N, C-alpha and C positions, 0 to 999 in steps of 0.2 A: 646358732642353728646347727642341727645335726648334719654330719658330713656323709655323703653317699656318692657313689660313682654314677655319672650320667653317660649318655651315648656319645658325648663329645670325646670321651676317652676310650671308646670301645672299637676294637679292630674286628669287624664282622665279615669282611669280604671272604666268600667261599666257605664260611662257617655255618653250622646248623645252630640257629638261634631259637631257643624256646622262649616265647613271649606269653606271659600270663596276662590276660585281659578279662574284663567283665562283660560278657555278652548276654547277661541275664536280663533281657529286654522284655517289655510287655508284648504279648501276642494275642491275637484273636482269630480263630478259625485258620490257624497255621500261617498267619501273616503278621509281620511286625507292625505294631501300632505307634511306636515311638522309637526311632532309630538313634536317639541322642547318644547313648552309650557306644554304639557302633561307630558313629561319626567322630566321637572324641578319641577313640583309640586308633582310628585309621591313619592319622599322620605318623605315628610311631611305626606302625607296620610298614607303611609305604617308605619311610626313611630307611628302614633296615633293608627292604628289598632293593631300593635304589642304590644302596651301598654294596650290593652283591651278596647279601646274606641269603641263606636258605631258611625262610621264615616258617616256623612251626607254631601255630596259634593254639593256646590252651585256654579253656574256659569251662565254667560250670553253667548249668541252666536248671532252675527249679530245685525241687527237693525229691529226687527219685528214690531216696532211701538206700542207696548203695547197690542198685540193680538197674538194668536197662529198662527204660520206659519210652515207648515209641513217641508219645507226645512231647517228650523232653529231649529228643535228639537234636543235636546241633546241625544236622544235615539241612534243616529248614532255614538255617542262617547263612548258608553258603552264598546264595544269591544276594541277600541284603549286604553282606560283607563285601562281596565282589563289586556291587554297585557303588558302595562308599569308597572303595579303593580304586575303582576304575581299572581293575585288572582281574584276571582269572584267579579263582581260589579252588584248590583241590580239597578233597575230603577223605579222611580215613575213618573207617567204621569202628575204631577203638582208639583209646588214647595211650595204650601200652600194648606190648606183645607183638606178635607177627604182623598183624594188620598195620599197626602204627609204624613199626620198624621198616616194613616193606615200603610204605608210602614215603617215609622220610628218606629212605635210601634212593628213591627215584627223583627226589627234588634236585633242581638245578639252581645255581645262583640267581637270585632275583625272583624266584617263585615263592608262592604262599600256599601253605597247607593248613587246614583246620582239622584238628583232631576231635573225636567224639567226646561227649560230656564226661568230664572228670568224675562227677559224682555217681556215675554208673558203677563205680568201684567204691566200696565202703571204706577202703584204706585211705582214700583221699582226705576225708575229714578227720581221720584218726592220725594224720601225719605219720603214717606207717613208714618205717625206714626202708623196708623192702620195696614198697610202692614208690618211694622217692627214688630209689636206685633204678627202678624200671623206667621212670620218666627221664632220669638223668642220662641214660644211655642213648637217648634220642637227640641230645644236643651237645654243643661245645660251649655255648654261652647262654646265660639266663637273663631275661629282662622282665622286670615286674612293672606292669603298667596298669595295675588294678588296685588303686588305693582303696576303692570301695570294699575290697575283700581283705585289706591289710590288717583288720582287727581279728582275723582268724588265723590260727597257727595250723594251717593245712599243708599237705605235701607240696602243692603247687604254689602256695603263697609264702611259705616260710622254709620248708625243708630243702627245696631246690637251691635256695640262695647259699646253702652250706656245701653243696656238691659241685657247683659250677661257678666260674667267674660271673659275678652278679652286678647288674646295673639297673638304675631306675629309668623307666621309659619316659617319654616327654610329658604324658599326662600325669604320671606319678610325680615327676619333677615339678610341674606347674602347681600341682596340688600342695606339695610340701613347701614350696617357696611362698605360695599364697598364705598358707597357715602360719608360717614363720612371720610374715609381715603383719598378720592379724594379732597373734598373741606371743610369739617367740621374741621378736625384737621390734615391737610396733612403735609408730609415731604416737605420742601422747598429746592430749588425753584419749583414752580408749573407752568406748562404750559398747555395751552388748544389749541386744534386744532378745529376750527369751520369752516365748509364748507357748501356746499349746494347751491341751486340756488339763493335764494333771501335774501337780508338783511331784508326786511319787515317782514318775518316770524320769525326772530331771533333778533329783536331789544332789547327785554327784556333780552334775553340770553346774548347778547354782553354787555349790560349795567351792568348786574350783574357780569359778568366775569372780566370786567375791574377792578373792585374793589377787586377781589378775587385772581387772578392769577398774576404771575410775568411776564409771556410772553404769548401773545395771537397771535396764528398763524391763519391767515384768508386765506382761499382758496376757490375754487369753483367759481360759478357764482357770489356769493356775494362779492368776492374780486374785481370784475370788477367795482362795484359801488364805492368802496374805491379808486381804481386807477383813476376812472373818477373824483372823488372829489378832487384828487390831481392834476388834469389837464392833466392826461395822456390819450393818445388815446386808445380806446377799440374797434374800428372798428364796426362790426356788432354783437358784443358779447351781451349776455344777460346782461342788466345793468338797474338799477332803478335810472335813472338820477334825478328823483324828490326827491330822498333821499340823494343827495350829501351833503346838509347842515347837515343832521343827521349824515352821515358818518364822516364829519369834526368834529362835536361835540364829537363823540366817540373817535376820534383820539386825540382831545384836552383834553378830560377827562383822557385818558390814560397817556398823557404826564404830566398832572398836578399831577397825582397820582404816577408818577414814574414807570409806567408799560410800557413794550415794546410791540408794535404791529408789527408783522412781515407780510409783504405783498410780493407777488412774485416780483422777480427782472427780471425774464425771463419767457416766456410762450410759450406753443405749440399752434399754430394757424392753421386753415384750412378754406376752403371756405364753408364746410358743415360738419355736424355731421353724419358721416356714416363710416362703416368699409372700409378700403382700400383707403380712400381719401388721397391726397397728403398733407403732413404736413410740417410746417416750425417752427423752434425755433427762437424766436426774443426777444430782450430786451423789457421791458414793455413800453419804450419810442418809440418803433418802430413798433407798431401793425398796419398793413395795414388797410385802411378803408374798404376794401372788404373782410376782414377775421374776424373770430370769435375766441376768446380765449376759449380753450377747456381743457387745463391742465396746470399745472405748468411745467416749464422747468428744465433742469438738474442743473443749478446753484441754482435755488430756492429749489430743492430737497436737495442739499448739505447744503444749508443754514438752512433749516428747520430741517434736521437731526442733525445738529450741536446744534441747540436750544434744541431739544429733548434730545441730549446727555448730555446737561448741567443741565437738570432738574431731580428732584427726584420723582415727581408726575405728571401724565398727565391725562387730561380728553379729550375725543374726541367725537365730534358730527358733522358728515357731511363729505363727501368726498371732496378732493381738486381738482377734475377734473371729467369729464364725464366718470367715470370708467366703466360704462356698455358697452361702445363702444371702444374696442381697436383701436388704440394704446393710447387712452386718459385715460387709467387706470394706466399709468406708475408712475405718481406722487403719487397717493393714495397707490398703491402697495408698492412702495419704502418706504414710511413713515410707512406703516403698518409693514413691515419687520423690520424697524429700531426700532420701539416701541416694537415689539415682542422680538427682540434680547436682548434689555436692560432689559426687564421684566424677560425673562428667566434667565438672568445672576444675577438676584436679585438686580439690580441697579435702578429699576423703579417700581412704583405702577401705573398701567395703568387701567383706567376705561373708557369704551366706551359704547355708546348707540345710539339708533335711527335706524330706518329701513334700510336706505341706508348705514349707518356705519356698521351695523351687516352684511349686504350683502357683503360689500367691504372686511371686515375681513375674511369672509368665502371664498371669491374669492381668497384672498391672502393666504389662508390656515394657518392663524395664530390665529384663535379664541381661541384655547386651550392654547395658550401661553400668553394671556392677563390676567391681575390680575382679572378682572371681565368684562363681557359683558352683558349689560342689554338689555332685549327684551321688556322693558316696554313702549317704544314709547313716547306717550304724557306725561306720568307721569315722565319719565326721563327728558324730555325737561323742564317741569314745575319746577322740582327740580333744574335743572341747572339755571333756571331763578330766583331762590331764592324764589319761591312761597311756601306757606303753602299747603301741601297736606292733604285734609280732612281725608282720610283713615288712614294716619300716625298719624295725630294730635289726632284722636279718640283713637288710641292705647296708645298714650302718656298720655292722660287723664285717661286712664284705670289703670295706674300703682298705 
């Protein structure tokens, strides 16, 4: 496992601590509709404040294009953050310059200040050295608690770690430790469930997992491409026929490495993706030409559950069916419950991530039963692809 400094070794009392978090939360009519990301970083902010730090919170919101956009101001997140922290949060109308410096200068130990949207400055995403310097003068210590942004080499996610003593926040620490348990130094056998619509978006992921896991369960629309590559009929299903050769190479790579790839043996088909449509369960060799595959069938569910039952560690990215539209949620819900049951029994380490995966686990009501559920999105996917994440690498170099 990579080594990085945690808050256990950080002397923060009386110091100005710049903490990078991800407050890029969904909002509607100026109100937060899902405060999960806020609630997840609140413990680190509270711990720093309780230790007597002058806490300066950095975040981005949306894609303002390097200029101030009223609807993307972090001012609207002051109250939600204060509610989650159960303490007052001050606000500065800029993240650098006189407004920020003045607000930071007035902070007392134990107080929390939220700075304006980092992306109101184009230099943030360019990791501009001058902008890094302007941020660095605001703090004595840097804490990165935004794993979800760790795949970006921006000023606040990578640059600051080279200017100030740098530490991983509690959320970052939990994420990295969970990921290490999943693929870094896992208990074997290791299985992965990979689903979603297209193979093309997960080629690097599949290529990396084939060499990491003992069993790779492929579902969702991407399984159709593999079935097509094997010469099986997929009807009107979503299928990237031009990637058939690539799918065959992945299958061959797995066979050569002694890894098992599990594809559906039966599927649920329908003429259209809509609630209430007539469905049929057929073998993968018998998909009608006028039908589309929208979920895995009961035999496939039993087979996949058996594979999950035989493993000690599981990583999951992507649903195995069109779970947003019942009854095509049956496969994903059944596997989610199987994973949750084994995890709750202490028999499985389960790590899941990706927007659709998180939504599916929520729908199944099993999120709390998983070992770890990442809300990191792109960073989680890039980690599963085996890529170096700049924000994490910067913390490693800071040790």
